[in-house]
Backbone as JSON, one array per atom type, in Angstrom:
{
  "sequence": "XXXXXXXXXXXXXXXXXXXXXXXXXXXXXXXXXXXXXXXXXXXXXXXXXXXXXXXXXXXXXXXXXXXXXXXXXXXXXXXXXXXXXXXXXXXXXXXXXXXXXXXXXXXXXXXXXXXXXXXXXXXXXXXXXXXXXXXXXXXXXXXXXXXXXXXXXXXXXXXXXXXXXXXXXXXXXXXXXXXXXXXXXXXXXXXXXXXXXXXXXXXXXXXXXXXXXXXXXXXXXXXXXXXXXXXXXXXXXXXXXXXXXXXXXX",
  "N": [[1.1, -1.25, 0.0], [0.81, 2.51, -0.7], [1.66, 5.62, -0.08], [0.06, 7.53, -0.11], [-2.57, 6.05, -0.54], [-2.07, 5.8, 2.2], [-2.31, 7.79, 3.21], [-5.54, 9.76, 2.17], [-7.02, 7.75, 4.08], [-6.19, 8.01, 6.95], [-7.4, 10.92, 7.17], [-9.74, 9.86, 7.05], [-13.1, 9.51, 9.47], [-11.62, 7.8, 12.43], [-12.43, 4.98, 14.08], [-12.81, 4.31, 16.84], [-12.26, 1.7, 19.93], [-12.76, 0.45, 22.9], [-10.95, -2.02, 25.46], [-12.47, -3.04, 27.9], [-12.94, -4.35, 31.11], [-14.56, -3.94, 33.5], [-17.81, -3.27, 35.25], [-17.37, -0.11, 36.12], [-15.66, 0.21, 34.44], [-16.15, 0.0, 32.11], [-18.87, 2.51, 32.13], [-17.67, 4.12, 32.2], [-15.72, 4.42, 30.12], [-18.56, 4.54, 27.83], [-19.67, 7.2, 28.32], [-17.58, 8.54, 26.3], [-15.96, 9.72, 23.8], [-16.24, 7.69, 21.75], [-16.84, 4.61, 19.43], [-17.19, 2.1, 20.25], [-17.04, -0.51, 23.38], [-15.36, -3.26, 24.37], [-16.04, -6.24, 25.99], [-14.98, -7.87, 28.51], [-13.74, -10.14, 30.13], [-11.32, -10.07, 33.84], [-9.12, -8.57, 32.48], [-6.03, -8.82, 32.81], [-5.23, -10.85, 32.07], [-5.28, -10.6, 28.77], [-8.31, -11.04, 28.83], [-10.74, -12.33, 29.53], [-14.2, -13.82, 28.9], [-16.52, -12.07, 30.03], [-19.35, -12.44, 32.93], [-22.43, -13.31, 32.69], [-24.56, -11.28, 34.6], [-22.29, -8.94, 34.81], [-22.2, -8.68, 32.57], [-24.58, -8.09, 32.16], [-25.49, -5.75, 33.25], [-23.62, -4.28, 32.67], [-24.71, -3.52, 29.85], [-26.95, -2.41, 30.72], [-26.26, 0.22, 31.87], [-24.9, 0.67, 30.04], [-25.41, 3.09, 27.53], [-24.62, 4.89, 25.31], [-22.74, 3.43, 23.41], [-21.78, 1.19, 21.79], [-21.74, -2.66, 22.76], [-19.32, -5.18, 22.4], [-19.4, -9.12, 22.56], [-16.34, -10.27, 24.43], [-15.99, -13.8, 23.93], [-13.93, -16.24, 25.09], [-13.32, -18.66, 26.76], [-11.03, -19.59, 28.17], [-7.47, -18.71, 29.26], [-4.75, -18.9, 27.7], [-3.54, -20.45, 24.34], [-5.6, -21.2, 21.2], [-6.97, -23.2, 20.98], [-9.63, -25.14, 21.17], [-11.86, -27.59, 23.23], [-14.5, -30.04, 22.55], [-15.8, -29.55, 24.58], [-15.64, -27.0, 25.63], [-16.31, -25.54, 23.1], [-18.61, -25.83, 23.45], [-18.91, -24.07, 25.54], [-19.15, -22.14, 24.86], [-20.55, -21.33, 22.32], [-23.27, -21.59, 24.16], [-22.3, -18.8, 25.62], [-21.92, -17.38, 23.46], [-24.82, -17.15, 22.2], [-26.2, -16.33, 24.93], [-24.87, -13.34, 25.32], [-26.33, -12.15, 22.62], [-28.95, -12.38, 22.51], [-28.93, -11.23, 25.7], [-28.68, -8.22, 24.23], [-26.66, -7.25, 23.32], [-24.01, -5.58, 21.2], [-22.59, -6.8, 19.29], [-20.34, -9.72, 18.77], [-17.18, -11.46, 20.64], [-15.04, -13.36, 18.8], [-13.47, -16.36, 18.21], [-11.54, -19.22, 17.04], [-8.88, -22.07, 16.14], [-7.73, -24.73, 14.76], [-6.15, -27.21, 14.47], [-4.02, -27.24, 12.62], [-3.09, -24.51, 12.82], [-4.93, -23.13, 11.58], [-7.91, -20.89, 10.93], [-11.4, -22.3, 12.89], [-13.05, -22.4, 10.75], [-15.02, -24.41, 11.14], [-16.42, -23.91, 13.93], [-16.38, -21.54, 14.04], [-19.25, -20.96, 11.75], [-20.64, -22.38, 13.56], [-20.94, -20.77, 15.8], [-20.75, -18.02, 15.28], [-23.52, -18.71, 14.21], [-24.62, -18.49, 16.52], [-24.69, -16.11, 17.02], [-26.75, -14.68, 15.94], [-27.21, -12.97, 14.45], [-25.69, -10.36, 15.66], [-22.84, -8.55, 15.78], [-19.78, -9.31, 14.14], [-16.97, -10.51, 15.46], [-13.86, -10.83, 14.83], [-11.11, -13.24, 16.7], [-7.68, -11.71, 18.44], [-6.85, -14.47, 17.66], [-6.3, -14.31, 15.12], [-3.74, -13.09, 15.22], [-1.63, -15.91, 15.69], [-2.54, -17.34, 13.18], [-1.42, -20.09, 11.18], [-1.92, -18.74, 8.59], [-2.6, -15.51, 7.98], [-3.46, -13.77, 5.88], [-3.84, -15.08, 4.03], [-6.57, -16.05, 5.1], [-8.1, -13.59, 6.04], [-9.25, -13.01, 3.07], [-11.68, -15.83, 3.38], [-12.74, -15.38, 6.53], [-13.75, -12.63, 5.91], [-15.72, -13.8, 3.69], [-17.02, -15.24, 5.84], [-18.68, -13.18, 6.57], [-17.85, -12.41, 8.11], [-17.08, -9.55, 10.55], [-14.88, -7.74, 11.14], [-11.67, -7.68, 11.86], [-9.17, -8.26, 14.85], [-6.08, -7.22, 15.15], [-2.65, -7.64, 15.75], [-0.94, -7.41, 13.99], [0.04, -9.19, 13.94], [2.61, -9.53, 15.66], [3.91, -8.48, 19.16], [3.42, -6.02, 19.78], [1.12, -3.36, 17.85], [2.53, -1.26, 16.54], [5.35, -2.97, 15.57], [4.06, -4.97, 13.98], [3.14, -3.66, 12.31], [3.49, -3.51, 8.56], [2.35, -6.44, 7.63], [-0.63, -5.93, 8.99], [-0.59, -3.38, 7.0], [-1.26, -5.29, 4.89], [-3.1, -6.56, 5.4], [-4.97, -5.14, 5.45], [-4.85, -4.58, 2.61], [-5.02, -6.53, 0.86], [-7.86, -7.34, 2.74], [-9.39, -5.6, 0.85], [-11.72, -4.29, 1.88], [-14.22, -5.52, 2.66], [-13.45, -6.44, 5.26], [-13.37, -4.86, 8.07], [-9.58, -3.9, 9.49], [-9.2, -4.08, 12.67], [-6.95, -2.39, 14.37], [-4.79, -3.5, 16.82], [-2.55, -3.45, 19.68], [-0.52, -2.07, 22.59], [-1.4, 0.66, 21.54], [-1.48, 3.49, 22.23], [-1.77, 7.06, 23.06], [0.61, 8.14, 22.3], [1.48, 7.16, 19.97], [-0.6, 5.96, 18.75], [-1.36, 8.31, 15.89], [0.77, 7.19, 14.42], [0.75, 4.23, 13.7], [-1.76, 4.74, 13.36], [-0.77, 5.99, 10.09], [0.75, 4.39, 9.75], [-0.4, 1.66, 8.48], [-2.55, 1.81, 7.35], [-5.63, 1.34, 8.93], [-9.08, 1.5, 9.56], [-10.23, 1.27, 12.49], [-9.25, 1.68, 15.57], [-8.22, -0.49, 18.55], [-7.94, 0.09, 21.71], [-6.72, -0.53, 25.01], [-7.13, 0.89, 27.97], [-5.51, 0.73, 30.23], [-4.68, 0.83, 34.39], [-2.11, -0.28, 37.27], [-3.55, -1.02, 40.15], [-2.55, -0.51, 43.33], [-2.78, -2.29, 46.08], [-6.47, -1.6, 48.31], [-6.22, -2.54, 51.36], [-3.19, -2.86, 53.9], [-2.34, -6.48, 54.12], [-2.46, -9.49, 55.69], [-2.49, -11.57, 53.82], [-2.2, -11.84, 50.45], [-3.47, -10.6, 48.55], [-2.19, -9.15, 45.92], [-2.52, -6.04, 43.63], [-5.46, -4.22, 41.53], [-5.9, -3.85, 37.97], [-7.15, -1.21, 36.87], [-9.7, 1.06, 34.0], [-8.0, 4.12, 32.93], [-8.57, 7.11, 32.92], [-7.02, 8.93, 32.52], [-5.55, 8.51, 29.89], [-7.23, 7.31, 27.89], [-8.62, 9.54, 27.4], [-6.53, 11.19, 26.25], [-5.93, 9.43, 24.26], [-8.06, 9.25, 22.49], [-8.42, 12.7, 22.25], [-5.65, 12.75, 20.15], [-5.96, 10.71, 18.4], [-8.34, 12.61, 17.22], [-6.84, 13.65, 16.27], [-5.64, 12.21, 14.34], [-7.96, 13.26, 12.27]],
  "CA": [[-0.53, -0.34, -0.04], [1.69, 3.68, -1.27], [1.75, 6.52, 0.79], [-0.85, 8.55, -0.47], [-3.97, 5.66, 0.15], [-2.8, 5.81, 3.77], [-2.97, 9.58, 3.27], [-6.49, 9.7, 2.19], [-7.51, 7.07, 4.93], [-5.77, 9.37, 7.38], [-8.55, 12.34, 6.24], [-11.6, 9.0, 6.98], [-12.87, 9.32, 10.49], [-10.53, 6.62, 12.79], [-13.53, 4.04, 14.75], [-12.19, 4.23, 18.34], [-13.12, 0.61, 20.71], [-11.45, -0.14, 24.09], [-11.58, -2.85, 26.1], [-13.01, -2.59, 29.22], [-13.37, -5.69, 32.41], [-15.57, -3.97, 34.5], [-19.09, -2.04, 34.99], [-17.32, 1.56, 36.37], [-14.72, 1.55, 33.23], [-18.01, 0.4, 30.62], [-19.73, 3.58, 32.15], [-16.95, 5.17, 32.15], [-16.02, 4.05, 27.9], [-20.1, 4.98, 28.01], [-19.58, 8.84, 28.21], [-16.42, 8.96, 26.0], [-16.04, 10.01, 21.73], [-15.74, 5.55, 21.28], [-17.97, 3.74, 18.96], [-17.49, 0.27, 21.07], [-16.57, -1.04, 23.93], [-14.98, -4.44, 24.31], [-16.3, -6.25, 27.06], [-14.5, -9.22, 28.95], [-13.18, -9.33, 31.98], [-10.29, -10.69, 33.78], [-7.19, -8.44, 31.35], [-4.83, -8.59, 33.09], [-5.24, -11.93, 31.43], [-5.49, -10.93, 27.64], [-9.95, -11.05, 28.68], [-12.02, -13.83, 29.25], [-15.76, -14.28, 28.75], [-17.28, -11.98, 30.99], [-20.34, -13.97, 32.67], [-23.56, -13.04, 33.32], [-23.82, -10.43, 35.61], [-21.23, -7.88, 34.75], [-23.1, -8.34, 30.73], [-26.01, -7.78, 32.28], [-25.3, -4.3, 34.67], [-22.93, -2.75, 31.67], [-25.69, -3.0, 28.94], [-28.57, -1.23, 31.48], [-25.99, 1.63, 32.43], [-24.06, 1.86, 28.91], [-26.43, 3.26, 26.36], [-24.13, 5.03, 24.51], [-21.34, 3.2, 22.85], [-22.22, -0.79, 20.89], [-20.92, -3.02, 23.6], [-19.37, -6.46, 22.38], [-18.5, -9.39, 24.04], [-15.25, -10.89, 24.2], [-15.94, -14.77, 24.19], [-12.82, -16.66, 25.21], [-13.73, -19.16, 27.91], [-9.91, -19.28, 29.59], [-6.49, -18.1, 28.87], [-3.85, -19.21, 26.43], [-4.26, -20.1, 22.96], [-6.88, -20.66, 20.98], [-7.51, -24.93, 20.08], [-10.85, -26.16, 21.93], [-12.38, -29.34, 23.05], [-15.95, -29.93, 22.85], [-17.08, -28.27, 25.4], [-15.22, -25.79, 25.59], [-16.93, -24.66, 22.15], [-20.49, -25.71, 23.63], [-19.64, -23.54, 26.18], [-18.4, -20.4, 23.75], [-22.13, -21.32, 22.03], [-23.91, -21.17, 24.78], [-21.99, -17.79, 25.55], [-22.22, -16.38, 22.72], [-25.79, -16.84, 22.08], [-26.81, -16.13, 25.93], [-24.77, -12.22, 24.66], [-27.35, -12.26, 21.58], [-30.38, -12.65, 23.58], [-29.25, -9.9, 26.09], [-29.06, -7.07, 23.9], [-25.24, -7.12, 22.89], [-24.42, -5.27, 19.43], [-21.92, -7.73, 19.06], [-19.13, -10.71, 19.77], [-15.48, -11.18, 19.58], [-14.64, -14.62, 19.08], [-12.21, -17.65, 17.55], [-10.68, -21.01, 17.2], [-8.06, -22.77, 15.4], [-7.46, -26.14, 13.85], [-4.64, -27.93, 15.45], [-3.03, -26.65, 11.8], [-3.37, -23.17, 12.97], [-5.56, -22.43, 10.81], [-9.26, -20.66, 11.53], [-11.21, -23.38, 12.01], [-14.6, -22.51, 9.72], [-16.76, -25.4, 11.23], [-16.71, -23.39, 14.78], [-16.91, -20.25, 13.17], [-20.4, -20.89, 11.3], [-22.26, -22.43, 14.72], [-20.53, -19.01, 16.41], [-22.23, -17.38, 14.45], [-24.78, -18.92, 13.69], [-25.56, -18.46, 17.64], [-24.69, -14.88, 17.55], [-28.34, -14.81, 15.77], [-26.98, -11.08, 13.55], [-25.0, -9.24, 15.69], [-21.52, -7.94, 14.27], [-18.59, -10.46, 14.45], [-15.24, -10.13, 15.17], [-12.07, -12.42, 14.59], [-10.31, -11.93, 17.22], [-6.64, -11.81, 18.42], [-6.27, -15.69, 17.47], [-5.2, -14.28, 13.49], [-2.3, -13.12, 15.15], [-0.67, -16.88, 15.86], [-3.0, -17.94, 12.63], [-0.17, -19.39, 9.69], [-1.92, -18.06, 6.8], [-3.51, -14.72, 7.93], [-3.99, -13.53, 4.42], [-5.25, -16.24, 3.35], [-7.89, -16.08, 6.36], [-8.97, -12.71, 5.36], [-10.17, -13.57, 2.95], [-12.29, -16.57, 3.8], [-13.52, -14.83, 7.03], [-15.09, -11.83, 4.78], [-16.7, -14.54, 3.28], [-18.16, -15.89, 5.97], [-19.75, -11.99, 7.19], [-16.88, -11.4, 10.29], [-17.21, -8.05, 9.6], [-14.01, -6.83, 11.03], [-10.75, -8.97, 12.26], [-8.86, -7.5, 15.77], [-4.89, -8.06, 15.32], [-1.67, -6.89, 16.21], [-0.13, -8.04, 12.9], [1.3, -10.56, 14.54], [3.77, -8.76, 16.44], [4.03, -7.97, 20.62], [2.65, -4.76, 19.63], [0.78, -2.79, 16.84], [4.24, -0.5, 15.66], [5.61, -3.89, 15.1], [3.22, -6.05, 13.0], [2.95, -2.79, 10.82], [3.71, -4.35, 7.68], [1.53, -7.27, 8.35], [-0.68, -4.81, 8.67], [-1.31, -3.53, 5.82], [-1.21, -5.85, 3.93], [-4.17, -7.07, 5.42], [-6.44, -4.28, 4.85], [-5.11, -3.98, 0.88], [-6.47, -8.03, 1.39], [-9.37, -7.21, 2.97], [-9.96, -4.53, 0.27], [-13.77, -3.03, 1.95], [-14.51, -6.7, 2.63], [-14.08, -6.29, 5.89], [-12.23, -3.83, 9.27], [-9.15, -4.29, 10.73], [-8.84, -3.43, 13.9], [-4.88, -2.82, 15.06], [-4.5, -3.07, 18.51], [-1.55, -4.17, 20.58], [0.09, -1.38, 22.68], [-1.78, 1.36, 20.64], [-1.92, 4.32, 23.05], [-1.99, 8.63, 22.53], [1.99, 8.63, 22.87], [1.47, 5.73, 19.26], [-1.64, 5.87, 17.34], [-1.25, 8.15, 14.68], [1.88, 6.75, 13.35], [-0.12, 3.54, 14.06], [-2.88, 4.62, 11.72], [-0.45, 6.28, 8.93], [1.49, 2.84, 8.49], [-0.5, 0.58, 8.39], [-4.15, 2.53, 6.86], [-6.3, 0.67, 9.31], [-9.61, 2.79, 10.27], [-10.25, 0.97, 13.19], [-8.08, 0.89, 16.61], [-8.57, -1.28, 19.63], [-7.73, 0.71, 23.55], [-6.77, -0.81, 26.56], [-6.33, 2.11, 28.85], [-5.3, 0.42, 32.59], [-3.76, 0.91, 35.4], [-2.9, -1.82, 37.66], [-3.5, 0.3, 41.77], [-2.23, -1.54, 44.72], [-4.84, -2.66, 47.09], [-6.23, -0.2, 48.92], [-5.6, -1.94, 52.48], [-2.35, -3.42, 54.32], [-3.49, -7.16, 54.82], [-1.09, -11.0, 56.38], [-2.95, -12.32, 52.9], [-1.37, -10.75, 49.49], [-3.88, -10.91, 47.58], [-2.28, -8.19, 44.64], [-3.7, -4.93, 43.43], [-6.05, -4.66, 39.87], [-6.32, -2.58, 36.75], [-8.67, -0.05, 36.93], [-10.04, 1.57, 33.91], [-7.01, 5.11, 33.01], [-9.25, 7.66, 32.54], [-7.01, 10.36, 31.8], [-5.21, 7.57, 28.87], [-8.73, 7.52, 26.81], [-8.67, 10.97, 27.13], [-5.81, 11.24, 25.2], [-5.66, 8.86, 22.91], [-9.41, 10.12, 21.41], [-7.66, 13.36, 21.08], [-4.26, 12.27, 19.44], [-7.01, 9.8, 17.61], [-8.72, 13.33, 16.71], [-5.97, 14.37, 15.37], [-5.14, 12.25, 12.68], [-8.86, 12.51, 11.38]],
  "C": [[1.14, 1.34, -0.19], [0.65, 4.44, 0.05], [0.23, 7.38, 0.66], [-2.26, 8.07, -0.12], [-3.38, 5.71, 1.29], [-3.44, 7.02, 3.96], [-4.23, 9.78, 3.13], [-7.25, 8.75, 3.51], [-7.65, 7.79, 7.0], [-7.24, 10.65, 7.22], [-10.52, 11.08, 7.12], [-11.5, 9.35, 8.75], [-12.3, 7.65, 11.4], [-11.91, 5.87, 13.81], [-12.79, 3.46, 16.06], [-12.72, 2.76, 19.12], [-12.03, 0.61, 22.12], [-12.65, -0.84, 24.62], [-11.82, -3.04, 27.65], [-13.78, -3.98, 30.03], [-14.25, -5.19, 32.84], [-16.4, -3.35, 34.6], [-18.37, -0.71, 35.5], [-16.21, 1.73, 34.69], [-15.48, 1.11, 32.29], [-18.69, 0.88, 30.86], [-19.28, 3.96, 31.8], [-17.14, 5.51, 30.65], [-17.45, 4.73, 27.48], [-19.4, 6.69, 28.08], [-18.06, 9.26, 26.86], [-16.79, 9.46, 24.21], [-15.31, 8.43, 21.12], [-16.87, 5.22, 20.63], [-18.43, 2.44, 19.51], [-16.78, 0.8, 22.58], [-16.46, -2.82, 23.93], [-15.71, -4.69, 26.08], [-16.17, -7.56, 27.01], [-14.44, -9.09, 30.7], [-11.27, -11.06, 32.74], [-8.97, -10.04, 32.06], [-6.57, -8.05, 31.24], [-4.22, -9.8, 31.94], [-5.85, -11.9, 29.91], [-6.82, -10.94, 27.4], [-9.97, -12.08, 28.46], [-13.54, -13.46, 29.18], [-16.23, -13.73, 29.96], [-19.29, -12.92, 31.11], [-21.88, -12.08, 33.19], [-24.28, -11.34, 33.44], [-23.0, -9.56, 35.28], [-21.85, -7.91, 33.0], [-24.06, -7.41, 31.0], [-26.28, -5.91, 33.04], [-24.51, -3.58, 33.71], [-24.51, -3.08, 30.45], [-26.83, -2.34, 30.06], [-27.99, -0.47, 32.05], [-24.95, 2.12, 30.46], [-25.18, 2.1, 27.75], [-26.68, 4.37, 24.48], [-23.53, 5.2, 23.5], [-22.35, 1.25, 22.32], [-21.17, -1.89, 22.15], [-21.3, -4.75, 22.52], [-18.61, -7.07, 23.18], [-17.06, -10.44, 23.95], [-15.3, -12.66, 24.57], [-14.62, -15.93, 24.0], [-12.85, -17.12, 26.68], [-12.14, -19.55, 28.67], [-8.13, -19.18, 28.59], [-5.85, -19.22, 27.79], [-4.0, -19.71, 25.02], [-5.84, -20.68, 23.0], [-7.87, -22.19, 20.7], [-8.02, -25.39, 21.34], [-11.1, -27.67, 22.2], [-13.66, -29.02, 23.07], [-16.74, -29.24, 23.87], [-16.54, -27.75, 25.51], [-15.44, -24.6, 24.55], [-18.57, -24.99, 22.07], [-20.44, -24.82, 24.51], [-19.92, -21.86, 25.55], [-19.34, -20.89, 22.91], [-22.36, -20.86, 22.16], [-23.31, -19.09, 25.61], [-22.27, -17.38, 24.16], [-24.06, -15.31, 22.14], [-26.89, -15.64, 23.59], [-25.98, -13.79, 26.09], [-25.93, -11.98, 23.72], [-28.06, -11.88, 22.51], [-29.99, -11.16, 24.96], [-29.27, -8.36, 24.86], [-27.46, -6.98, 23.34], [-24.66, -6.9, 21.58], [-23.45, -5.93, 18.61], [-21.07, -8.53, 19.26], [-17.85, -10.64, 19.1], [-14.9, -12.39, 18.96], [-12.82, -15.74, 18.19], [-11.44, -18.12, 17.92], [-9.8, -20.99, 15.89], [-8.08, -23.62, 15.63], [-6.5, -25.99, 14.86], [-3.52, -28.21, 14.21], [-3.07, -25.13, 12.46], [-4.02, -22.96, 12.16], [-7.0, -21.82, 11.13], [-10.25, -22.09, 11.86], [-13.0, -22.81, 11.73], [-15.57, -23.48, 10.66], [-16.85, -24.3, 12.46], [-16.94, -22.35, 15.18], [-18.37, -20.5, 13.1], [-21.06, -21.63, 12.57], [-22.23, -21.41, 15.77], [-21.42, -18.27, 16.27], [-23.32, -17.46, 14.12], [-25.99, -18.59, 14.98], [-25.64, -16.71, 17.84], [-26.59, -14.58, 16.76], [-27.99, -13.02, 15.16], [-26.85, -10.04, 14.4], [-23.96, -9.62, 15.3], [-21.03, -9.48, 15.32], [-17.51, -10.37, 14.43], [-14.45, -11.38, 15.4], [-11.32, -12.04, 15.31], [-8.48, -11.96, 17.78], [-5.83, -13.55, 17.4], [-5.51, -15.65, 15.89], [-3.91, -14.1, 13.9], [-1.06, -14.75, 15.56], [-1.51, -18.17, 15.21], [-1.99, -18.22, 11.35], [-0.82, -19.04, 8.97], [-2.88, -17.42, 7.21], [-4.17, -13.94, 7.02], [-4.88, -13.98, 3.41], [-7.46, -16.25, 4.45], [-8.65, -15.29, 6.82], [-9.9, -13.17, 4.44], [-11.08, -14.4, 2.5], [-13.33, -15.87, 5.18], [-14.75, -13.44, 6.57], [-16.1, -12.17, 4.07], [-17.32, -14.66, 3.52], [-19.58, -14.49, 7.09], [-19.1, -12.37, 8.41], [-17.03, -9.91, 8.98], [-15.81, -6.8, 10.36], [-13.06, -8.36, 12.25], [-9.5, -7.42, 12.91], [-7.08, -8.14, 15.23], [-3.61, -6.94, 15.63], [-0.41, -7.01, 14.92], [0.74, -9.29, 12.99], [2.56, -10.81, 14.98], [3.3, -8.53, 18.06], [3.05, -6.59, 20.66], [2.71, -3.56, 18.05], [2.48, -2.38, 15.53], [4.65, -1.67, 15.46], [5.29, -4.36, 13.79], [2.99, -4.5, 12.12], [2.56, -2.98, 9.62], [2.55, -5.81, 6.77], [0.31, -6.66, 8.7], [-2.04, -3.98, 7.98], [-1.39, -3.8, 5.46], [-2.15, -6.53, 4.62], [-5.16, -6.51, 5.14], [-5.81, -3.91, 3.74], [-5.71, -4.8, 0.35], [-7.96, -7.66, 1.02], [-10.29, -6.62, 2.13], [-12.26, -3.56, 0.06], [-14.13, -4.05, 2.63], [-15.11, -6.72, 4.19], [-13.12, -4.91, 6.9], [-11.48, -4.08, 9.41], [-8.7, -3.91, 10.78], [-7.51, -3.05, 13.94], [-5.82, -2.66, 16.45], [-2.78, -3.77, 18.59], [-0.18, -3.34, 20.68], [-0.07, -0.04, 22.17], [-2.06, 2.55, 22.5], [-1.63, 5.95, 22.12], [-0.61, 8.31, 21.88], [1.98, 8.23, 20.78], [0.62, 5.99, 17.99], [-1.34, 6.47, 15.94], [-0.22, 7.51, 13.78], [1.34, 4.78, 13.27], [-0.53, 3.15, 12.35], [-1.73, 5.31, 10.26], [0.48, 5.19, 9.18], [0.73, 1.33, 7.58], [-2.49, 1.14, 7.62], [-6.26, 2.03, 7.76], [-7.7, 2.18, 9.47], [-9.57, 2.84, 11.18], [-9.1, 0.23, 14.12], [-8.71, 0.64, 17.22], [-7.88, -0.59, 21.11], [-7.59, -0.7, 24.23], [-6.49, -1.0, 27.56], [-6.59, 2.04, 30.63], [-4.66, 0.79, 33.01], [-3.69, 0.28, 36.65], [-2.57, 0.06, 39.35], [-3.44, -0.4, 42.56], [-3.7, -1.2, 45.74], [-4.25, -1.88, 47.83], [-6.11, -1.01, 50.76], [-4.71, -3.06, 52.3], [-3.56, -5.37, 54.43], [-2.13, -8.31, 54.92], [-1.63, -11.62, 54.66], [-3.24, -11.27, 51.92], [-2.62, -10.98, 48.72], [-3.55, -9.7, 45.51], [-2.28, -7.06, 44.55], [-4.97, -5.51, 42.3], [-5.61, -3.92, 39.33], [-7.26, -1.79, 36.77], [-8.54, 0.93, 35.32], [-9.14, 3.08, 33.54], [-7.42, 5.92, 31.85], [-8.65, 8.8, 31.47], [-6.12, 9.93, 29.77], [-5.76, 7.53, 27.24], [-8.6, 8.55, 26.43], [-7.43, 11.96, 26.36], [-5.56, 10.28, 24.24], [-7.09, 9.06, 21.52], [-9.22, 11.5, 21.54], [-6.5, 12.81, 20.24], [-5.26, 11.33, 18.14], [-7.45, 11.38, 16.09], [-8.08, 14.16, 16.11], [-5.99, 14.38, 14.12], [-6.38, 11.84, 12.21], [-8.82, 13.51, 10.71]]
}
């Protein structure tokens, strides 16, 4: 992709999605100028499926932004057992019936290709909700071929860092994904995107969607003889700075 086409994309509105893993974080994100929130639990583990109580409460309080629900039954890889797949199908169905705008899903075969049989079942359970294929694409053996097949199966967007730890490092592959997708689906860049590097990622990749998880670690409020550690909370200042940076790039 050449520089003029990237510059043209920077003139388009950038769609921003924020990852949240608590009710308070979701409410804070709901008040900001973002298009979507990705709701998960255990953000420190890369995100897991949120429970029904968390999902229902967030949907009750968040009416300004779309709520997309991460479906990931455990940490680790994306090769799932039949019972894990059964649980994922049930979780997708619950998210759809509860009123979520979309679901964020993914599964791989033993050969590290997207598992299209599982994807078909999960998409059917979504009952018309938007479908995002998550970062399983980042450990997929042939991501560009996967982009074409996922688009043909109605996947709305793919979440990726370009098979790198950070979007800046994966920018060349992300740009290739955008080229191959050719508007058939959206490539949403993620991986360490913050206010200081958002514009560079947008310019280098040509994506119109970015995903960020602005969190900071907060130590335990009370000392105890049993140490349960601190917790991560939504970093409002970083979220606002990111929104400002993205706005400056459009």
